[in-house]
C-alpha positions in Angstrom: -4.1 11.6 0.9 -6.8 9.0 1.6 -10.0 10.0 -0.4 -13.0 10.1 1.8 -16.1 9.6 -0.3 -18.9 12.1 -0.1 -22.6 11.6 -1.0 -22.6 7.9 -0.9 -21.2 5.2 1.4 -18.2 3.2 0.2 -18.4 -0.4 -0.7 -17.2 -2.6 2.2 -16.2 -6.0 1.2 -16.2 -8.6 3.9 -15.3 -12.1 3.0 -15.4 -15.1 5.2 -12.3 -17.2 4.6 -12.9 -21.0 4.5 -11.3 -22.8 7.4 -12.3 -26.4 6.8 -9.5 -28.8 7.8 -7.4 -26.1 9.3 -6.8 -25.7 13.0 -8.3 -22.6 14.4 -5.7 -20.1 15.5 -5.5 -16.5 16.5 -8.4 -14.6 18.2 -11.1 -17.0 19.5 -14.5 -16.9 17.9 -17.1 -14.8 19.6 -19.1 -16.8 22.1 -16.4 -19.6 22.3 -15.5 -18.4 25.8 -16.9 -15.9 28.3 -15.6 -12.4 27.6 -13.4 -10.7 30.1 -15.1 -8.2 32.3 -15.9 -4.9 30.7 -12.8 -2.8 30.7 -14.8 0.4 30.5 -15.5 2.7 27.6 -12.4 4.8 28.0 -10.0 1.9 28.0 -11.4 0.7 24.6 -11.1 4.0 22.8 -8.4 4.5 20.1 -7.4 7.8 18.5 -6.1 8.1 14.9 -2.9 10.1 15.1 -2.3 11.4 11.7 -3.6 12.0 8.2 -7.1 12.6 6.9 -8.8 11.0 10.0 -6.4 12.7 12.5 -8.0 13.1 15.9 -10.9 10.8 15.2 -11.7 8.4 18.0 -13.4 5.0 17.9 -14.3 2.3 20.4 -13.1 -1.1 19.5 -15.0 -4.4 20.2 -14.9 -5.7 23.7 -13.1 -8.9 22.9 -10.7 -10.2 25.5 -7.8 -11.0 23.1 -7.7 -7.6 21.3 -4.6 -5.7 22.3 -4.4 -2.5 20.2 -1.0 -1.0 19.6 -0.8 2.0 22.0 -0.9 5.5 20.6 2.7 6.3 21.4 3.9 3.1 19.7 1.8 3.8 16.6 3.2 7.3 16.4 6.7 5.9 16.5 5.9 3.2 13.9 4.5 5.6 11.4 7.5 7.9 11.9 9.6 4.9 11.0 7.5 4.2 7.9 7.4 7.9 6.8 6.7 8.5 3.2 6.5 4.8 2.4 2.9 4.7 3.6 1.6 7.0 0.8 0.2 4.9 -2.0 1.2 1.6 -0.3 -0.7 -1.7 -0.4 -1.0 -2.8 3.2 -1.8 -6.1 4.9 -3.1 -6.0 8.5 -2.9 -9.5 9.8 -4.6 -10.5 13.1 -6.2 -7.0 12.7 -8.2 -6.9 15.9 -9.3 -3.3 16.3 -7.9 -2.4 12.8 -6.0 0.5 14.3 -2.8 -0.1 12.3 -4.5 -0.5 8.9 -6.9 2.4 9.6 -3.9 4.6 10.5 -2.2 3.6 7.2 -5.3 4.5 5.2 -5.6 7.8 7.0 -2.1 8.6 6.0 -2.6 7.9 2.3 -2.2 4.1 1.8 -3.9 3.0 -1.4 -5.4 -0.2 0.0 -5.4 -2.2 3.2 -6.6 -5.8 3.6 -7.7 -6.5 7.2 -7.6 -10.2 8.3 -9.4 -11.0 11.5 -11.1 -14.1 12.8 -13.3 -12.8 15.6 -16.8 -12.1 14.2 -17.5 -9.3 16.8 -14.3 -7.5 15.9 -15.1 -7.8 12.2 -18.5 -6.4 12.6 -17.2 -3.5 14.6 -14.5 -2.7 12.0 -16.9 -3.0 9.1 -19.3 -0.6 10.8 -16.6 1.9 11.4 -15.4 1.7 7.8 -18.9 2.5 6.6 -19.5 5.2 9.2 -16.2 7.0 8.3 -16.6 6.4 4.5 -13.2 4.8 4.4 -12.0 4.0 0.9 -9.5 1.3 0.0 -10.5 -1.1 2.8 -11.2 -4.8 2.4 -12.0 -7.0 5.4 -11.4 -10.8 5.4 -13.0 -12.7 8.2 -11.0 -15.9 8.9 -7.9 -17.5 10.2 -4.8 -15.5 9.2 -2.6 -18.5 8.6 -5.2 -20.1 6.4 -5.6 -16.8 4.5 -1.8 -16.6 3.9 -1.6 -20.3 2.9 -4.6 -20.4 0.5 -5.6 -16.8 -0.4 -5.1 -15.2 -3.8 -1.8 -13.4 -3.4 -1.4 -9.7 -4.0 2.1 -8.5 -2.9 2.0 -6.0 -0.1 4.3 -3.0 0.4 3.7 -2.9 4.2 2.6 -5.7 6.5 1.4 -5.4 10.1 2.1 -8.7 11.9 0.7 -8.7 15.4 -0.5 -12.2 16.4 -1.7 -12.9 19.9 1.4 -13.1 22.1 0.8 -16.5 23.6 -0.4 -18.2 20.4 3.0 -19.0 18.9 2.0 -18.0 15.4 4.7 -15.5 14.4 7.2 -17.8 12.8 4.6 -19.6 10.7 3.0 -16.4 9.5 6.4 -15.0 8.6 7.3 -18.1 6.6 4.0 -18.0 4.7 4.5 -14.3 3.9 7.9 -14.9 2.5 7.4 -18.2 0.7 4.0 -17.5 -1.0 5.0 -14.1 -2.4 2.9 -11.8 -0.2 5.8 -9.3 0.1 6.6 -6.9 -2.7 10.3 -6.1 -3.4 11.6 -4.0 -0.5 8.5 -4.6 1.6 8.4 -3.4 5.2 7.2 -5.8 7.9 6.1 -4.5 11.4 6.1 -7.1 14.2 4.8 -6.9 17.7 6.0 -9.7 20.1 6.6 -10.2 23.8 9.6 -8.1 24.9 10.8 -10.8 27.3 11.2 -13.4 24.5 13.6 -13.5 21.7 12.0 -13.4 18.2 11.7 -16.8 16.5 13.7 -17.6 13.4 12.5 -15.3 10.6 13.2 -15.5 6.9 16.9 -14.8 6.0 15.8 -12.0 3.6 14.3 -10.0 6.5 16.6 -7.3 7.7 16.0 -5.6 11.0 15.9 -1.8 10.7 14.3 -0.6 13.9 13.4 -2.0 17.3 12.0 -0.6 20.5 10.4 -1.8 23.7 7.4 -0.4 25.6 6.2 -2.2 28.6 5.7 -5.9 27.9 5.8 -5.4 24.1 8.7 -5.5 21.7 8.2 -3.5 18.5 10.3 -4.3 15.4 10.5 -3.1 11.8 12.0 -5.3 9.1 12.7 -4.7 5.4 12.7 -7.6 3.0 15.9 -7.6 1.0 16.1 -9.1 -2.5 16.8 -12.8 -2.4 20.5 -13.4 -2.3 21.3 -10.0 -0.8 21.4 -11.5 2.7 24.2 -13.8 1.6 26.3 -10.9 0.2 
C-alpha cells in the first residue's frame, strides 16, 4: 500500500527540464494561447478509483489540451495491470492531470515520475501531491521527448504514454523509451491514441497484450519482451 505521511508534509520535488535547442512539443505553455472556455467544475473533476486514496476527487487544471483518461478506462487499465502495480516504478509521460500516476501510487506503486510541460498543470499537480501527502512522487516540468532524450535514466516497470492526439509524438517517444533503457525487463507500456488511426511503428520488442476502444480513444497495453524474443 502507498504510505501516506502523517505529521509533516512530504517533500515534493519539481524540476524544470532544460529545453534549449529542442523544439517544444506536447502541451502548450500556459499563456501561449487563449484557454478554451471554462468547461465547468464538474467536467474537470477526477475520482481515484482504488487503493489508499480510493474515492478521493480532485479538480485538474483548466488547460485546453488536458484530456484525462476516463474513470471507466482507468478502471479497465488497472485491472489489466493487476498486481504488477504494487512496488512498481512508474513513469507518467505527458502527465496532464496526473490521474494515471496518482492512481498507480494509490494502488501501491513505489515511485512515479510525472513529466508535464504546462506550468499551470504542474502547479496544480504539485499542490495536490502536497495536500494529499502523497509519497513517492517526483514531478519534472519540461518537454517529455527532451526528458527521455537527455534525462538520467532510471528503468521503469510501468510507463503511461498518452501524448496529445494531434501532436504525432507517439512513435518518437516509444523509440526513446526503448533505445535509452527507460524500460525495465518485462516492463508494461500503456498507450492512448486516436481509435480511428492505426498505431505508428513501435519497437519490435513491444508485444501487444490488451486493447480496447472507448469513444474516440484507443487504449493499448504492451509488454516489453527481452531483446531477441520477438525474433523467436
